[in-house]
N, C-alpha and C positions, 0 to 999 in steps of 0.2 A: 493571637494573630499579629499583634504589634511586635512581639519578640522575634518572630520568624520572618516577617515581611521584608525588612530592610536587606537582610542577607539574600533572601530569594530574589528580590528585585535587582539587586547588584549582580548576582549570577546571571539572571536573565539578560540584563543589559550587556554583559560581556559576551554572552552567546549570540545575541542579536547582531552585535557589532561585527561579528565574523561572517563574511559573505560566503555561504556554503551552498550557493546555487549549484544545481547538479552538474553543470558543465565545468565547474571549477574544482580544484583540489579541496578535500575536506579536512586535510591534515591540521590545519590550525585549530579547528574545534577539537579534534581527537587529542592534539598535544595538551590543550587546555584541560580536557576532562581527565586524561591520563595522569597529569601532574596532581590534580585534586585527589584522584582516587589512590595513587600510590602513596601520597602523604598521609592517607588514612589507613594505610596498611594493605591495600589491595595489590595483588600480583597481576600485572597487565601483560596482555599478549596482543601485538598488532598483526593483522593479516592484510597484506598488501595485494592489490591487483591493478591492472591497467584497463581503463574502459575503452570502448570502441573508438573513442577520439584520441586515444593515446595519453589520457590524463591519469596520473596515478591516484588511486583511491585507497582508503584505509578503513577496515573494520576493527573494532576494539572489543576484546573480551577481557574483563577484569574480575578476579575472584578474591574473596576474602573469607576466612574461617572454615575450619574443619578439614578433613582429608578424604571425603567421599569422592567417588568417580564423577559425579555430576552435582550441580548446585541444587539446593533445596528450592531456591527462588531465583529467577532472572528478571531484572528490570530492563526493558528493551526500548531503545528510541532510535529513530533514523536522523542522521546528521544533516541531510541535504534538505534544500528548500527549493520551491519553484521560483522562476525568475520574477522580478518586480519591475513595475513601470518606472521608467526614468523620471517621470514627474512626481513620484513619491519620494520627495527629498529626504524625508526622515526614515526611510525603510530600514536603515541599518543603525538607527538611534532609537533606543527605547523611550517612548513618551508616555505619559499618563494623563488620562482624562476621564472623568466621571466613573471612577472605579475600574477602569480598563487599562491594560498595558498594550501599547501599540508597537508593531515592528514586524518586519518580515521574519516568519518562523515563530513569533511569540505563541501562536496558537498551534502550529503544525511543524515540528513538535518540540520546539525549544523550551516551551513552558513545561512539558513533561520532563525533558531532560534536566532542567534546573531543579525541579522537585526531586527527582530520582538521585541526583548528585548530592543534594542536601540530606536526604533520608539516608542514603547509603554511607556517606562519610561520617555521619553522626552515630551510626551503629556500632556497638561495642560488645565484647565478650559473646561473640556469635557462637552458637552450638552446631550450627550446620552452615554449609557454604552459601554465600550470597554472591550472585553474579550481576554485573552491569554490562550490557551489550550496547554498542553503538554501531550502527550500520551505515553504509553509504549507499547512494542511488536508489533509494526506496521509490522516489517520485517518478523514476523512468523505467520501472519494471521490477522492483524488489531485488535488484541485482546483488547488492551486498548480502542480503539475507540468503539468497540462493548460493552465494559463494560459501557461506557459513555451513550450509547443508552439505555442500560438496566435500568440505574440509572435515565435517563431523565436529565442528566447534560450536559451543554455546548450548551444550546439553544441560537441561534442567528438569526438575520434577514439575515445577509450576513456573508459568511465565506471565508477567504483565507486560503487554505490548503497548507502547504509548501512541495514542492517536487522540484527537480532540472528540471526546464523547460526551461531554457535559457531565463527566464524573458518573456516567452510567456504564456499568459493566456490559460489555458487548461479547457474547459467548459464541457468536457465529457470524461468518461473513460469506458472501458469494465469491466465486472465483472471477478471474478476469482473462479473457481470451481474444486474440486477434488473428484474423486471416485475411489474405488478399486473393481476389479472384481476378484473373486476367482472361478476358474474352476476346477471341480473335475473329476478324471478318475479312473482307477483301475490298481494297480501296478501288474507287471508280468515280466517274463523273456523276454528279447527283442528278443530272438530266436523263441519265440512263441507268436506272436502278438495277436492272437485270444484269448489268455488267459487273456488279460487285455484290458484296454482302455486308450489311450494317453490323458492325460489332455492338454498337449502342442498342439497336433493336434486339439483338441476341441477348445482350446483358439485361435488357428490360424483361425478357421472358424468365430469365434466371431469377431476377429480383422479385418478380411477382410470385413465383412459386416459393421462393424463400420466405417472403412475407406470410404466405398461406401456411407454411410449415410452422413458423413462429407463433401464429395465431391458433393452431390446432394441436399438432403433435406435441410441442414443447409445453403447452399449457396443461396438458394431461399429466405431466410429471411434476408434482407439486411438493413444496415444503411450507406447510401453513404458517411456520414462525416468521416467514419473510413477507415483505410487501414491496413489489408484488411477489406472490408465492411460487414463481416459476422462473426458468431461465429466460432472460430477455435477450433480444437480438436487435442490433442497430447497424445501419449502413450510414456512416457519417462522412465518408469521402468517396467521390466518384470523379473520374476524369476520362475523357476519350475524344477522338476526332482531331483533325487538323485545320479544317476550314469549313465554313457554312455550305460550301458547294462541293465538298468531297465526301463520298461515302466513307465513313469511318472504318478503318481497319483494325482498331484496337480500342478496347475499353477496360479500364480497371476500377474496381471498387474495393473499399476495405470494410470487412465485416467484424463488428465487435459483439461478443456475447459474454454474459455473466452467468456461469452455471451455478445451480444451487448445490450445496454440499451433498456429497454422495453420488452425484452425476458425474460421469466421466467427462472431462473437458474436451474429449474427442467426439462427443455426441453430435454437436452441430456440424463438425467436419464430415462425419458420416452422412448426415442428412444432406449436406451440400453435395457430396459425391453422389448421392442417389439422384439429386435433381440434375446434375451433370449428365448422368447416364440416361436418364429419361429424355432430356433434350436431344442427345445424340441419337436415340431411337427415333424421336420425331423428325429430326433433320441430320442425317449422317454427316453432312459437312460441318456440323456445329463443333467448334473447338473452344475449350476453356481449361485453364489450369488453376488449381486451388493450392495456394501456399500458406501453410500455417506459420504464423509469426510468433505467437505466444500462447501458452496453455497453463494457466495457473488455476489450480483446483480451489474450490471453496473449502471451508472448514467449519466444524460444528463441535464445540465442547459441551458436554452434558450439563443441563441445568443444575444438577446436584453435585457437580465437580467441586472440590473443596475450595479452589481459588475463586470460583464463581460465587459460591455461597458466601465466602468471607467478604468479597467486595460488596455484594448485595447488603450484607448485614452492616458493614462499616459505613456505607453511604446512605442506606435507606432507599436505594434505587433498584427497582427490579431489573433483572438482566434483559437485554434486548439483542436483536440481530440487525445487521446492516448489509446494504447491497453493494457497497464499495470494498475493494480489496485492501488487504493489510498484510503485515508480516506474520500474523498468527499461524497460517499454514506452514510456514518454515519452521517456527518453534515447535509446532506439533510434530513435524517430521523429525526433529531432533529429540522427540520423547517427552515433551512437556504437555501438561494440560494448560492450554493458553487462553488468555482472556484479554480483550483490548479495552483500554481505559486511559483516560486522561482529561486534563483541563481544557476548556474552550469548546467551541462548536464548530463541526466541520463545515458548516454553512457559511462561516466567515473566513475560512482558510482559503488560500490560493487567490486572494483579492487584495486590491489596494485598501489599506486601512485594516488589515488583519490584526486581531487582538485577542488577548486572553483576559478574562475577568480576574481581578486580583483575589476575590474570594475563592474562585476555583483553584487558583495556584496554591494558595495556602492550605485549602482543604486537601488538595492532592498530595502535598508533601506529608501531611498528617496521616492520610490513609496509607501511603507507601511505608511510612515509618511503622505503622501498626502491622502491615503485611510482613515486613521484615522480622518484627517481633514474633508474629504468628508462625511463620514457616521456618525461620532461622534461629529463633531464640535470641538470647542476648537482651540487650537494652539500648 
């Protein structure tokens, strides 16, 4: 541990110092990682795109060893971070306390990237290709990973996708979907309710039926490996109306659902459309539009997949599943058996005082080095 830690800490400090909040360009981190990888013999390819705000973003795909059409193993990390509170003065300065390294991204996922860079650049005499993939905009919709799928870049037989899992191999995760429902009514004076139609009352009828469907129909379709073992539905945002004495003519709400693997991400859309049609039958003047914003499927890698079994053996931790989204579905779409793995705990990510335990960081680098030896040969 003492031999590896100083170099790992130094790398993580350099990564944390780079502000890669999703609204900013991520090129500085990509430049840093690319230089390290190319110096170790990797051939790197940059894939550029412009985000919705006009900011240029970069995905990096770097490969070393062998001449096969796809890598034997890919180590995948996302370069972007969530914003940090201005009151956290040391957010971009790695600090150490009580066996923990603090800083924005230290846990999610620059700790994994530091471990991956060290493990990859120390690997020699590879017999099969090793790939390091760094993506952009994971935090705002897995955008970079989706761009890789569109381009057909990042193909590998096995993939270890970096996320803070406490070094537990995560073989499956739920999907993540969003939709917006706009319910229309007719404005009028609130003293004369029959002169209008309340969009908010109409929305409440829609929501009542949606809640009932979520508690019945969706709970009948189960995957016992998850907790909870069914697709969950949440309405986290709602807005409508202009004033307290005006019958509201419009009400919008956002529906979020997390589908279990194997279930179509359109399942909830179909159920919402059925609700809309039922309400129109009950009230012919009822008007609502359903707009789908995002439909990311869940993914499940078999418990006996080689990369899952390897990580379970190397760490002594049994594989688990998680209900949050990851880039594993995109790596699976590119042909890999994918598993999510990394140092730190997701429960401390995205908050002021984010940290990665030093022991996790060192163990992660060791396990990734073993994974390279296992799947790519060499030393």
